[in-house]
Each structure stands twice: as C-alpha cells, then as structure tokens.
C-alpha positions, 0 to 999 in steps of 0.5 A, a space after each residue: 189541702 196542702 200548704 208550705 209554711 214558714 217555720 213560724 207558722 201561718 196565721 191560722 192553725 188550720 188542720 193540715 191534711 196528708 202532704 203537709 208533713 215530710 216523710 219519716 226519717 229513715 231511722 227514728 232513733 237518730 237524733 238530728 244535731 241541728 234541732 238538739 243541744 250539743 251535749 244530747 246523745 244516746 247512751 249504750 241502752 238507747 236512752 237520750 242523755 244531756 250533759 252526761 245524764 240519761 233522761 229516765 234518771 232526770 225524769 225520776 228526780 225532777 218529774 215531768 213535764 220539765 224543761 232541761 237546759 244544756 248549760 254547756 251549750 248556752 255558754 257556748 252559743 253566748 261565746 259564739 255570738 260575742 266572738 263573732 261580733 268582736 269588741 267593736 259591737 255589742 250583743 244583748 241577749 233578749 231576755 224575753 226569750 227565757 230569763 232567770 237569775 242563773 241565766 243572768 249570772 251566765 250572760 255576766 260571766 260570758 261577757 254579753 249584755 242584756 235586753 229587758 222589756 219589763 219591770 220584772 225582767 229588770 228586777 231579775 237582771 239587777 237582782 242577779 248582779 247584771 251591771 246596769 250599764 250593760 242592760 237595755 230597756 225596751 217596751 212600747 209602753 213602759 210605766 212611769 215606775 218602770 222608767 224611774 227604776 231603770 233611771 235610778 239603776 243607771 241602765 245603759 240605754 232605754 229604747 224610746 218607742 213613742 213621742 209620749 215616752 220621749 218626754 216621759 224619760 226626758 222628764 224623769 231623767 232630768 229630775 233625777 239629774 242625769 242625761 239618760 242614754 237612749 235609742 229610738 226605735 223606728 219602724 222601717 216598713 220591712 215585712 219580714 217573711 215570718 208570722 204576722 204577729 212577730 213581724 215588727 217592722 211594717 207600719 201597721 203595728 204597735 212598736 216603734 216610730 215610723 219612718 214614713 211622713 218624717 215621724 222618726 225624723 221628728 222624734 230625733 229632733 225632739 229627743 236631741 232638744 231635751 236636756 235629759 236625753 243623750 241620743 246615742 242611736 237608732 234601733 230597728 227590729 224587723 221580726 223573729 224566726 228570720 232565715 233570709 238576710 234580705 230584710 236586714 239589708 233593707 232595714 239597714 239601708 233605711 236606718 242608715 238614710 235616716 242617720 244621714 238625714 240626722 247629720 245633714 239637719 242636725 250636724 250630729 252623727 249618731 254613734 250606734 245603730 241596734 239591728 235588733 234580733 229575730 234569727 231563726 233557729 232549727 225546730 225541725 230538720 228542714 230548717 237551715 239557720 245561719 251560724 253567728 259568724 255568717 250573721 256578723 259578716 253579713 250584717 257588718 258588710 251591709 251597714 259598712 257598705 250603706 255607710 260608705 255610700 252615704 259618706 257616714 263613719 260606720 256606727 257601732 252595731 248592736 244585735 239581740 239574739 234571744 231565741 237563737 242563743 237559748 232556743 236550741 239549748 233545751 228540750 221538754 221532757 213528757 210522759 206518754 199517758 194515752 195513745 188513740 189511733 184514728 183509722 186513716 188519719 193519725 194517732 193521737 199521743 197524749 202527754 202530761 203537759 201541753 199548751 200550758 208549757 208550750 203555747 207557741 203551736 197554738 198561738 203560731 201554728 209553730 212546728 216542732 220535732 219530737 222523739 222517743 228518748 227513753 229507749 230506742 225502737 225498731 218498730 215501723 213509723 207511725 203519724 202522730 199528733 202530740 197533744 196535751 191534757 188541757 180542756 181545749 181542742 187546740 192543745 197541740 204540742 206537735 201537729 204532725 210528726 213520726 214516732 214508733 208504732 210500739 210507742 206505749 203509755 209510761 214512755 218518755 218522749 221529748 220536744 227539742 228546741 224549747 228553750 225560747 218562749 216556752 217557759 217564758 210564755 207558760 201559763 196556769 191554764 186549767 190551773 196547771 203547775 208551770 214546769 221547772 227549768 233544770 240546768 244540766 252540765 257535766 253529769 250534774 243537774 240542778 233546778 234553776 226555776 222550781 216547779 210550781 206547787 198547788 201551794 203557790 196557786 192558792 197563795 195567790 187566791 185570797 178568796 
C-alpha cells in the first residue's frame, strides 16, 4: 500500500512499501538548507562542518551519538521571532522542546520569555537566571508543590487548565498575599492537521477547559470572582508541527467570541490572548514551513479582524514557538555499525544510537532526513532504513531514505532537525546512556549537557 502522511506522521507505525518515499536527490552530497542549521556546510574534503568545525573532529572529541547545536542559528531564530512580533506582543520559548541552563541564558540575552510545564523546567529556568516575571507556567496537573514554587518565585503567569486548578492556585496565591496573574486555557474545538497525539484543541483530550456547554465561560466567572487571581487573558493551543494557518484562524475567532462574551457579561475586556505554538519545521525537503514574519502578520491580521468585528480592543498577543526555534538548529551525529542489504526491499543501516535518543519516529511515525557527513560519495543511491541498537523492532531512526551505496561501517551519518523533542524525550532504554548536547559557535565547541555515564545509572540504583 501507499499513503501520504503529514510530517508528524500517521497514527500507527506501519511499514510502508515502495511509493511512500520520494525519489533520491540528484546529488546526495548536497545539503538542503531547509533541514540543516544555518552554519552547516561541507569543507574542501567533503566533510560536514558546523560553526566552522568538521564532524570528524567533533566525533573524536565528544563521541557519538551526540547532538550538535548551532548556537549562532539558535540565537538568530530567537531574534527573528522577537523582531517579527515586535514590542507589542510576547514570544515565549516553549521549554519542553529542549531546555538547559545554557539555553535559558541565550533566551534571556536575546529578549525572549520562557514557557515551562514542570517543576524541573521551572527550576532550570530560575537557576539559570531567567527573571520570574518572564516565565509562564503550563501543565494539565500541576502539583501543589509546583504551584507553591511558581507563586513564591513570582512567575509572570500561570495557565489554568481545570476547575480544580483555578481554586488551587487562588488559594495558594491568597495564602502568600499576592494576586497571581493567570490565563485560562480553553479547548476551542479545532482539530489541527497533525498526529492525533499532538493535536490538542479538540474536546476529547486532556488539556484545557472546553468552550462547549459554557465550561470556559464558567471558568472565567470563577477566576474573576477569586481574590487571589488576576485574570489577564485566554490561552489556546491547537497542536504541533502545523503548516496551515486555517486552524489558527478558527481558533482566534472562537477565542475572540469568548472575550466578547466576557465583556458583555462581566464588563471586563481581558488584555491578552495566547495563541500557543505548534508551527512546523522542515524535517525533509518536502516540508515548507513559514517564516516568523509571515506567521506574525497572519496571526496579527486574524486577531485584529476578529476584534474589529466584535468591537473589542485588540488584545496583546502571545505565541510559544519551541520546535520552530530549536528544532532546525541541531543534528544528531552517529557512527555506522552494521549494514544489512535485504534483496528487493532495502538496506538496514545500524547506528550507535536509536530510539533512546530519538523516540519520535517510533512514537509519531515521524519522518527525518539523513546524510553521509564524514565524506562525499559519487556512488549510486541505495534505499536505506536507519535503525538503532536497541532490542526493539520499532527502533527506527529514519524509515526510508537514500544514502550512497558505498556506505561502510565507521562512516559518520547525521540526522538534521533533531533540536526539538529528541534530547528532551531521550530515555535510558536498555540502560543506554543519553547523549551529550554540544553547542558549536564560531569555531568553538562546548558541552552544555554532558553525556551520561554508567556511574550516573548506578548512582540511582540503590540496590
């Protein structure tokens, strides 16, 4: 069978037969700039370089597998989003995509805010010096301890996700003698064109409070009535890895309708709306993501138009790009271990990592690109499946791609666009050691998250 799938993947990890994958590129040595970070190129010897450093040197110094993050590209993307939305809007980097203390410092220096969704992310943000007022705290089941920490720290906003949380945050804030700034996350009934597990605005899922049956309106009424809360706006997030703006248009229209109802019933015009994140990136050459300035204009036009129709003042807009910033800025470097040709099917290329450093292919049936990066080759292309070393048949890194037929054990290959949701979702399956994250910039490389060791694993095993 053949099937076309959204880049986030269909629901099940079917084995797709010939016809699913695209034809090989005319030249496998060419690096598509859409899927690689901005300082990636090939040197005179044909080896891939990032930030001016060849991958062979990086592999020798830091080992494989490893994530290499292009710091210059990361910072440039932060600036692009900030400049696109301007001073009258707020850009919150979604920390769940990838977070470390170095990343927090970069965000702070580039003027972005930070969205966290756990106590661990909040702790990382505060420890690295992010001002608490520039932090938003998400999550569908924040613990009392997490809320206490957020309120004590003075986070800029807490996004309320349930009726219980409205009361919980209000009680804690009142006990601390503060009015906590909050938004209410609403599910607007928009099903984004994405994988079922990352489409988050239809009613049948765990996030938010539904617009249907007046639930969101009741949540607003309760929040406005509680002394410990300062309700500043409404939040909506419709999914992830989205290219089409139509879903945002429907979402914005429904959120603005709610704002109009709040004004009419309570005499209050809430000053902010947060339209979430979820904008897609290029994982393969077939993907065509929008630039930040295009997204900013589209969202601004949508909200302005809907507010004018509802005779509302246009609220301040917030957005939450995570993947769109960090995703394209990193690649994962692997060493080829074994090569198994299967006559009439494909060649299996095993690498020294796998689903422990990139679970997305197994989890979402996600599609990735791959390239031979330690050298160039004029050999004919061969259809490959890049797999890991784990004891699991679903341990697939890249389902179907083309690599040169002279690929050999010991070659270095790289998978681009792994900056988001790879290290942050990495595991110790089979007691694998999670790879390091190495920041590369202007000819210098430094570890920002070190490689795990066997001592790390054993330290947690108390026997």
